[in-house]
C-alpha angles and dihedrals in degrees: 000000000000122000095254094058091043090052092051093049088048093052092048091051092048096049088045090055091042090055089048088052096049091046088053092053093048091046095047092046094049090046090051089050090053093241094120131026121257118222147186121205092208091062095243127115112319114266094245097057096093090045091051092055089058104035096158094052094042093050090046087058103041105037092054086041092059086055091051088054094049102044097033098079093050093057090067099048111106093200090060093048093047101044100026106034093158092054092048091053097043095045090044089057092050088046092053093046090050093044092054090051087050093048098047095045090048088053091052098045101077090054094049107037124031108249115233090237093047123213093350093056091041091054093051091047092049097045097046092041087058094047089049091051093045092048091047091049093048089049092053091044092054095044090052086053092049092243097140101174092055090043089055094049094053093041089056089049093049093045093047093052093043088053093049090084088073092051094053088064098064087044089055090049091052089049091053093048100043110023107047088210122136115258090246087068104046108027093085092049090049088054094048092049097047095045097045093046092053090048091052092047088051091055093046094051093046090053094040093054093042091052089048093049091052 
């Protein structure tokens, strides 16, 4: 498969996951406001119950998260950088600010509200939140020092891990449909799968594009 087709498929996947992420934010916001019903297919407490008990922290996490979903894909489009450099820089600063809020709130959430998947989900959230914040910080450090190639690598890692939350949802649906297990059992596993797959894809893409450039 040539690079042009691979890039097209990757962009389609990114925009599909972005749409899932935005839909998740809208649904959770409406559920917390009582405008739509929350649910749990297993018959246990609705998924939004814990988030509703901590609305400020939840909104601090999901609303900047929606901005990260919206602005992230545009940061990696060469046409935007070349033709609209001011937009690229301003939106990049907004992206980074929102991403830090998302990462810090994600790091705090397992300690404040009990994750559905228990310790397993909490461990995945904490580990990849730290990785996300480290990647974001290194990307900022390198762009401040005008090292664009390293900035790009760490931004790819940060964006890939941030986007993984959208992949976790289809994985959860598959567990519900195929496993028959309660969500307390597989939620943590779904998080580990989603975040790990995205971290691997980020490294594959970094190495693939580096090899192509050479």
